[in-house]
Residue, then its C-alpha position, 0 to 999 in steps of 0.5 A: m156577920a148578919p144572919l140570913h133572913s127568912r121570908v114568911s107571911g109577906s115580909w122578911h123575918v130578921p132573927p133576934d139572935e146571932g145564929a150559927p155560923l156557916k163557913d166557906a167550904v174552901t177557905g173555912e171563912e164565915v159566910a153567913r149566920i143562920s137561925s129560924t128563931g122567932v119564925d111563926m111557923a103556923a102563921a107562915l102555913d096559914y099565910g100560904r093557904r090564905v094568900g098564896g093558894p087562892a092567888l095561884r088557883e085563880l090562874t090557869f095551868h097555862q098562866r102559871a106556866v108562863l110565869l115559870k118561864s119568866l122566872a127562869l129567864h130572870l134567874r138566868e140573868h143572875r147566873d154569874e152571881l149564883y155561880a160565885l156563891s155556889a163556889r163557896t159551897g166547894a162547887t166547881l163551875s161545872d158543878s155550879r152549872f149542874d146545880v144552877d142551870g139545872g134548876i133553871g132548866v127544870l122551870l123551863s121544862y115544866s113551863s113547856k109541859g104545862k102549856r103543851e100537856l095541860p089545858n088552859d083551865t084550872v081543872l084537869v080531866d083524867g081519863a075517859v068518861e065512864p058510862l054508869g047507866k044503860g041509857g047514857t044519862f048517868v056517867g062518871q069521870h075523874i078530875h084533878t084539882p089543886l090541894p088548898g094547902v102548902a107544899v113544904q119542901i125540906n132540902a139537902f145541902n148538896f143542891p141548894m138551887w136545883g133542889p128547891l126549884e125541882k120541887l117548886a116547879p110541879a107544885f106551882i104548875a099544880g096551883m099550890p104555894s111552896l114553903i122552902k126549908p133549905a139545909s143549913q150548910t149551903a142555905y146562903l145560896t138558897a137564900r139568894l135564890v129566894e131573894l131573886i124570886i121575891e125581887s122579880g115580883l113575877l110570882p103571886e104574893g105568898s106563892v113562895q115562902f122561905v124558912c132559914g134555919g131549924v124546922g122548929d114546930l113546922l110539922d106540928h101545924l100541917t093539915e091533910q091538905d098540905l104535903v111534905a117533900f123531903t130530900g136527905s138521909a134515909t134516917t131523917a126521912q124515916r123520922l119525919r115520916v112518922h111525925p104524929t101530925v104527918i101520920g094522924r092527918s094523912v099528910r102526903f109525904n114524898a121522900e128522896a133519900d140517899s141510896l146505894n146506887c149501882s152501875i153494872l158493866g156487861p160481860d161483853a164490854r171487854p177492854g178496848t170496847p167503847e162500853f168499857d171506856l164509857f163505864a170507867k169514864q162514867l164512874v170517875t164522873e160520878m165520883t168527882v162531880k160535886a165531890g161525890q155529894k150526889c144522892t144519885a152517885i155510883r156507890r157500887a160498881f159491879v164488873p165481871a170477875d175476870l175484868i176487875d183488875d182491868v177496871a181498877q187500873a182504868v178507873s185509877d188512871r183516870l182518877a189520877r188526872i183529876t185536879i183537886g182544889n179551889p174551884a176558882n182555879p180553871e184547872v181544878r176538876m173537883g172542889a171541896l166537900a160541903g164542910l169539915e163535918q161532912r168530910e169527917e162523916v165520909r171518913r167514918n163511913l169509909m172506915k166501915l167499908l174498909g171492913a169489906g175491902r181495900i183502897v186501890f186509889g186515894d188516901p182519906e187522910k192526905v190530898t194534894v190541892v191547888d190554890a187552897d189550904p187542905e186543912l182549912g178547906a173540906f178537901l178529900s181525895p177520891i177513894l176507889l175501893r175493891a171488895d173481892d167478896a161481893e156478898r159482904a154486907e158493908p158495900h150494900e148497907v154503908e154509904a160514904f156520901g162523898p167521892v167514894s165508890t167500891l168495885l165489886p165482882y160478879e160471876s153471872t147475870d142472876q148474881v148481879v141482879a141479886l146484888a143490885a137488889r141488896g141496896q134495898g132500893s135505889l134512885v138510879g142504876s146503870v147498865v153499860t153494855a151493847d148486848p140487848g139480851f144482857a140489858r133486858r135481863v138486868v133491867l127487868g130484874a133490877a127495875p123493882w128496886h130502882g126509880r130510874l135505869l140507864v142503859l149506856n152504850a156507844e149508840d146513845a153515849k153522845e146524847s146521854t145525860g149520864h147516870g147521875s142526872p135526873l131529868p124533869n120529864l122523868v120521875h126522880g125517886g126510888p123504892g125502899r131505902a131511896g124513900g119510896g117517893e117520886e119527884m118531877g116526872g113531868v105531869r106526874g109530878v104535878l098530879h102529886h100536888m092535886q086531888r083526884t076526885a070521881v065525879q058522877a053526873s049527867p053528860s051535860m052537867l059533867s060538860a059544864l063542870t069540866g069545860q069539855w064536851v062529853p058524849g051524850g051532852a047537849r049540842t048546839v047546832t049553830t049559825p053561822h057555821p062554827f068554822r066562821k067563829h073566832l075563838e072567843e065566840l065558840e062555845v063547848g057544844d057548838t055543832v055542825v051536822a053535814g051530809p048525807r053523802t053516798v059512797t059509790l063503787e066508783d068512788v072506792e075504785h078512784f080512791a084506790d087508783f089515785t092513792g095506790d091503796t089497792f088492798y084486796a078488801h077494797m078491790d077484790e069482791e071474792a076475797a073481801r067476801a071471805n074476810p070475816f070482818f066485811g063480807g064484801r068490798v068496802a070503802h077505804g077508811y081514809l076515804v071515809l075521813s076525806f068525805a067527812a072532811g068535805l062535808f064539815v069543812s067551811p072552805e072560805p078563809g076565816p078564823v080556822l087557820a089549820n087542821y094540825g091532826l087527828e087523835n083517837l081515830r077508830f073505824l067502828a063499822p065497814t062502809f059499803p058502796g051505796d052507804e050514805l055518810t053523815v058527820t057530826l062535828t062538836a066543839k069538845q075543848i077550847t084552849p086559848r094560847e097565852g100570848a098568841a093570836y090563836g088557840e086550839v079547838r078539839w072537835d069530837t067527830e062522829v061519822t054515821k051511816q043511814d042505819g045509825a051505825v057509827v062508822a068512824k069516831y075521832d078528834v079533829l084538832t084545829l088552830v083557830a084565830k082569836r078576834p082581832s084586837g079592837e073588834 
């Protein structure tokens, strides 16, 4: 059996030795061999920094996002092949979709977010401009730029597809190359994933590398511009976190570790309620999906003390209907653990848990399987434990990383919040209740100990993705034992791979550095009108000044009659005079906006296709009948859309009156056509 190949320094590396065997979790047959012998880790990191990083940083956020989408669609064409390999890890088709389709979905989600929420540029502005001097000539702003290092990812065995892709996506969007190091047990699936990525030719050379086997001296060669993202046991995370190079060079280290996640049944969820059934169903799902080998699975199930018998019976009844065996059989609902060693590890930890409770469903030594040999495959019955003393230490300290969960009783809200915290930090918790008061007390009390909390009830159950499903637009991680890190979280995950820097400069210089016009920066009053320019012809700072237009009392009354907005400040002189903000009748704010639009709009057909919104609108001073309004419109940000015949232009809009007072300030958002091809 040939050993798996690594992909480093621009070529495939063939190990010189035979490597260690990797076995099918269902049949025990050898699938592949694995070894990282001969991989030059220092050279691989150097290659990523010299080749992959510069190629990625030449692309804008939008261009990277387009490549991610193309990669996702390419991988989608190979799903059946990936499902077949996934089955050899013990995964059912449903499990495989969770892993394979989930990973592809992360790529698509980050592609979408990259195009919607990030600029078509290589620098990201963070927050508003900060004035640093009285005269307005010295300002500051934070920017994000990609780290010129390598994102090293060390993954767990349970999600060989989703794990690498959920780390690759934010790093790639940020402009940082990745080096993927999978867990050995299921590395053959990750190896095929990387082969498909390389074969596609879609991503820049060096943006993805792959080390198959031991980590060797990889961490010794990290620099302060690299980062490590680890998923696995809390013990291993602690060991890697204190590596001399990680500490000495302040390498960014993100850990997503195993945790004793909990689910809490509310006192209102009596037998027969939707919430009671949802709790039992969710617990069984979390115990059996991926054979319980999920870092987000429910390990502690807290229930009101007077309901523990009912819950134990309801969950046991559901577990009894779970068919275990060969994932290729369509009747099978739970496959095997990742390997025989993993099964023995679960059994060892189960014995520790039995010191605090008893088994109410399942047998750790005996299981009935379909279409498979229970001795050759790593099969294990789901095990439901009951610990009547919820204060015992074992359920809050020992994790059996498999289809094992413990029922624990509680007497009060304060007690269950305290018990949830006994896990010393978890990735996710859930509260199953229809009582908003109970949910609020539990969520606010448990939030400091959790990275994510799900409140589940009949209202959101149909759309809920479930307790154990991390989502790319929400952070995935948790405090304390769970690792203290965050992954994904939309743009938050991207920023983890970038450096935030405070830049101090003049407004004009800051505009040049960021590609966005800054108040106080140079304006260019252009001819023709900026609305007559195609996207490529526009420049940041292009300005039109229009007005003045006098606002009359007749205008105010007509606007009130036409719109139906007869608020007293516009129509009742005595009442308006008594208002401490006005001292007399004032024009409607939306009348001011309408007049401003009438002043700056170029009405003839042209490159401006649509106005699709206003942002950051503030009315800063009242407009009285007789005031004269002038509007200044400045191109603030220009964002071409990749693959589209138009782009977005954000215009800084300032409405002033005759004394220079700013009446309104806001951003106008327009879609502007690119120059037709051939012109």
